[in-house]
N, C-alpha and C positions, 0 to 999 in steps of 0.2 A: 500643525500637526505634530512637526519636528519636535517642538520644544514642549509636548507634554509627556510629563512623565509617566511613564508607565510599570508597574511592577508584577505584569505577569508574563509571560513566557510560553508556549509552548515547548514542551517537551521533543527535542528532535528523536529520531529513529536510533540512534547510537548513545542515548539517555540509560544508564544502566536499566537493563531487564531484569525484573523477579520470572517473569515466564512469558511465554506464547500462547496467545487463544487461536483457537483455529474450532471452523464449525466443522463436527464430524458426520458425516453424512449419512449415518444409520438412520432410516425411516425417515428420508428425506427425499421427498418425489421429482425423479429424474436427476437423483446427484447421488443413488448409491453405487453408480457405476464405477462412484470415485475411490471409496473405499482402500480397494489392494494399493491406490499411490498413496492416499491419508495412511496407510499403515508403515510402509516403507519411507515417508517422509518424516514422520517422530525419532525414527536411527540417527538424523541427519541433524535433530535440535543439541547446540552442545550440553553437555551433560549436569551443567552445573546451572542451566537454566529451567526453570519448572513445563511443564505442558498443561496446559488448561484447554480442557475436550467441550464445546457447548454444545449441546446433544438435545433434541426432541424429547428423548426419551432413556432415561438411564438406566433401564431393569437390566441391561448389557456389559455394565461397568466393573463391576468384580472380575467378571468373565475376563474380561478385557484387559483389565490390571496383570492377570495370572499371565496373559498371551503374552502382553507385553515384556513382562517380569523372562519369563522364557525365551524368549529370545534376543535378551541382554540389554534392551533397555533400563537402564539407571536413575533414568528423570523421573524428579516428583509427578505425576499427574494425576489432577482434579478434574471432579466434571463439575458444569454447574447446567440444570436441564432447566429447560425454554422452552417449551412445548409448542409456544407459537412462534420457534422460530421456522422463517422458510426459506434460506436460501445459503450459500456459503460464503456470500461477498463479506464478510465481515469487517476489513478495510471500509467500505465503504458508508455505511451503514454505524459503525461503534464512534463512541464521542474521541474529541482528541482531549489530550491528557493540558492540562496547566496547571505550572506551580507558581503560588504568588506566597511570596512570606513565607517560604519552605513546603506550605500546604498544597497536596496533591486535587488539584478540582478537573469537571471536565466538563465539556460544551460539546452542546450537540447540535446539527443545523437538520432543518429538512430535509428526510429521503426521499428524493423524487426525482429521481432522473428522469428527463422529458425522452429519453428512446426505449423506455418499459412502456408498452402497448396498455391505451387506460385498465382494461378488462383485469390485468395485474394488479392493479396499485392497488388492490386489499392488501397483498401478499409484500410490497413497499412498507403499509404503515406495519406490517405484523415486525418487521424487519426493525423500523425506525425504533420501535416499543421494547424489541427485543437487545436493543443497544443502550437503551436507559437502563433495561432491565438485569443487562451484564455488570454495567456499573455499579449498580446497587445491591446486588449479591457478592460484587468484591469487595467492595470498599464498606458498603453501609449508607451511606447518604447521595444525595440524588444529584441529578444532573445539569447544569445553565443549559438554557434551551437560548436559537436565535432564529430569527423570522425567514434567513438568507436559505436559497435552496444550494445545495451545495454535499454532493459525497466527493468522502475523504479520497475515493482513489485520486481526487484532483486536486492533490498539494501535495507539496515537498517543501519542506525549511530547516534553517539551519538552527532553529532552537535559538537566537539572535537577535529577528528582528526582521528578515528577509525568508520572503514566503515566494513560492511561484506556480500558478495556477494557468491552465487554458483560457481563451475567451469566452469556452462555455460555461462559465461563471456569469458573466458578463447576460449572455444569453438566457441563461434557466433565472435571472433575475431583471426582466425589463423594466419591472416596477419600482425599479431601487437605483438611487440616485449615486454610480459608483464614486463618484470626487467626493461628495459632500454626506453620504451617509456609509455605504458600503467599507470603504476606507478607514475612515475614521474609528467605525464603532468595531473592524476588525482589530485596529492598533489597540483600542481600550481593552478588546477583551482577551487578547490572543497575543498580543505584544507583535504585531504583525508590522512594523513602520515601515516598510516598502514590501509592495507586492506585484509583484511581476509578471505581466500577462503575454503566453507569449501563444501560437494560431494552435488548434487541433491538427492533427495528424489526416491526410485526405482519408475517406474512407474509415476514419474512428469512429462511432456513433456513438462511442461512451465519454468523448472528449474527455479523457484522465492524461492526465498529465505522468502517471507512475510507467509509465511506459515509452517516455522521454524523454527526461531530465529526472535527475534525482538529487539531491545533496547529500554526500557522505564524511561530512566533515562542516564546520563551522565556518572555513574559508575554501571546501572543495566542492566541486561540483562535475558531475557527470552526466555528459549530453551523451542520447543515443546516435549512431550513423548508420548507413546504406551502403552498397558499394555503387560504385556509377550504373547507373542505368535503370535502376528499380527506383519505383513513386519514391516519395518524401525524401529522396537522397540531398537534392535539393533544399528543399525545405529543414531538412534538420540543421544542415552546414549554416543557414540563414540563422535557425534558433541558435546556434550554438556562438556565432558570433554576436548576436545582439545582445546575448546571454553575457559576454565577457566585458562590452560596453559597459550593458546597462553598471553590473557589480562592480566593477573597475579592476586594476590592477593587482590587488590586493587580493583576489580570489584565482583560484586555479580551475581550470574546465578543462577536462578528462574529455576523450572518446569513446565510446564504448559499440562495435560493432552487430548491432541484429539481423539477423537469418533473412531472408527474402521469403516477403510476409506470403503465407497461405492462401491460397484462392478457395476459403472455404465458411459458410457461416452457420451459426445456430443458434435460434433465437433472434434472429434480427439482430447477432452481434458478432463482429468478422472474427476470425481464428489469431489468438495471440501465439499461435507456432513458432518458433524462432527469434521469439523477443526476448533479450537478456537483461534489459532495464530493469524490466520489472523483476527483479530480485529480495529477498527479504534479507533486512539487516538487524543482527541481534547485536548488541555489546559490539564486540572489536572485531564479528566476524560477519561473512558473507554468503549466506547461501545462493549459489547461482544456479539457474535453469541450462541443464544441460539436455540438446536433445538429441544430437549423433553429434559423433568427431568432423562428419562433414559438414554440419551447421556449427558448431561450437569450440572447435578444441583452438581453434586461431584464435577469434574474438576472448577465450579465456586467457589462452598465452598471453596475447598483446595487455589486457589488462591488469594483469597480475604485476606483466614488466612493469606498465604507469605505476601503479601503485608503488613497484618497488623503487623504480628513479624518484620518485617525489617525497619517497620515506615517508610514503603513507602507509601506517602500520595496522593493518588490516586483514586479515585472515579469510581467503577466498575458499571455498569448497564447493564444488561441482554438484548437483543435486541429479546424481545419473540415476533416472528411474523412468524405464518403458514407459509409464502409464501417466508421463507428464504429456503426453499429447492428449489424452484425454482429460486431462483438465484445461491444454492449452486452445485446445480446440474449442471450450464455454466463455473464452473472451478474455481468461487471465492466467495469470501464474502466480508466483509462489506472494508475492506481496497482498494482493487479491485477495490470497484465502487466510489472509496473516492478521495479527494485532499484538501489539507490544504492551504487557503490563507493568507498566511499571513500579 
C-alpha cells in the first residue's frame, strides 16, 4: 500500500479557510436555547473569515444581518437554507474536503452513529442528506460517498497522510475488513497512508477523537490530559506515549489539560463541560473553549507557553462565553458545531 502513488489529500483544519459554517439553531427543536451562545460566538470569528449560517428557515436573515452589523460584526455572513436539517453537529455529518490536482472535491461517509437511539435514526438520515446539500449549494457539484459508517468528529489528520481515529470506527464497521478493505480504500480516496487507532475514553459514548487528540500542524499533535486521580488520566498518558512512538521522532507531541469531567448526561451523551481539546481551528487561530478562570486559565496559559516554546505561530483566543456551558452539556463544544469551508 505504501508503494501506491495517490494524488488525493484531505485538507487539514489549518488550510486557508474561506468561511466557517455553523448550524444556527433558529427553529431547531431542543436547540433554540443555544441562540445566545451562537450570537456571541460570531464575534470571535476572525474578521477576514466569512460566516456561513446553515438554517432551517432563513426568513429572519435580513433582520439578523442588521443586528450583527449593529453589534460590530464585520464578517461576510451568508445563509444557506436547508429545511430538513435536524441538529447542530455539523462536524459529524458534513463531508471532508479532498484536493486532487488542484480541484477540491468532497467525500462523505454514512452518518449513523451507534450511540443514537433507533427511534431517532430518521434525523440522522436528514442530517446526512443536509451535509450533501450543503456542499452542493456551496460548490455547485455533488459529493462522493463511501459505505463506511463514520462521523467526522472521530477524525484528526495532518493533511499529509497521517490520520488518527478511535477504535469506534472498527466497532461500527464490523462487516468491513480493516486491513484489506478499509485502510487501502481510505488511502486511495483520502490520502490517509497511515491510520492510527486509539482507544475511546471511558464513559464517552460518542467514541470521538476530537476531544482527545488534535493535529495542529503537519508535524505537531496535541494530546489531552487530566489531573492525577481523575478517570482517564492514565489512559491519556498512554495514548500520548503510544502516538509518540507510532508517529516517530520527527513529530512534536504537546499536552493540553482538560478540566474534571462533569457528572451530567443529556440525550444519552455525557457532558463535555471542561473539555479544552474540542477547540476550533481557523487558519492561524485557535478558538479555545473557556469555562471559568478556575477551570481554564492555567491550561490556557500552559498551552500558549508550549506553542511559543516550540515556535508554533498560532494565535489562541479564549472563547469566554457563559452560555458555553449550555452547549457543552449537550456533549460537544467548538469543533463539534463547526465546519471549515475551504
